[in-house]
C-alpha positions in Angstrom: 10.5 4.9 -9.3 13.3 4.5 -6.8 15.0 1.2 -6.3 13.9 -0.6 -3.1 16.6 -2.0 -0.8 16.1 -4.9 1.4 17.7 -4.5 4.9 18.1 -7.2 7.6 17.7 -6.9 11.3 17.3 -9.6 14.0 14.8 -9.8 16.8 16.5 -8.8 20.1 14.8 -11.7 21.9 15.0 -14.8 19.7 17.6 -13.5 17.1 15.3 -14.5 14.2 15.7 -12.3 11.1 12.4 -10.7 10.3 10.9 -8.4 7.6 9.0 -6.5 10.2 10.1 -5.7 13.8 8.4 -3.7 16.5 10.4 -1.1 18.5 9.3 -1.5 22.1 10.3 -0.9 25.7 9.4 -3.9 27.9 11.0 -3.3 31.3 11.8 -0.5 33.7 15.3 0.0 32.1 13.7 2.1 29.4 15.9 0.4 26.8 14.4 0.1 23.3 14.4 -3.4 21.7 13.3 -4.7 18.4 11.0 -7.8 18.6 9.4 -10.0 15.9 5.8 -11.0 15.4 6.3 -14.2 17.3 7.8 -12.4 20.4 5.6 -9.4 20.4 2.5 -10.9 22.1 4.7 -12.3 24.8 6.3 -9.0 25.7 3.2 -6.7 25.2 0.4 -8.5 27.0 -0.2 -7.6 30.7 3.1 -5.7 30.8 2.9 -2.4 32.7 6.3 -1.3 31.3 5.3 -1.9 27.6 5.7 1.1 25.3 5.4 0.8 21.5 7.9 3.0 19.6 7.2 2.2 15.9 7.6 -0.4 13.3 10.8 -1.2 11.4 10.4 -2.7 7.9 13.1 -4.5 5.9 11.8 -3.1 2.6 12.2 0.7 2.5 11.4 2.7 -0.6 
């Protein structure tokens, strides 16, 4: 078995370090951002510009 490595990344909205972040577009700029579980509902609900682009995980095999 390979050794797992723990990476760190911050939420682009609240700067909290999280084990799982969601790659999303949330405005008409088309820029990708990483948001945490706490920020995700706020940016995804009722947002016509919202696009999901995948999940980033701190623990990668």
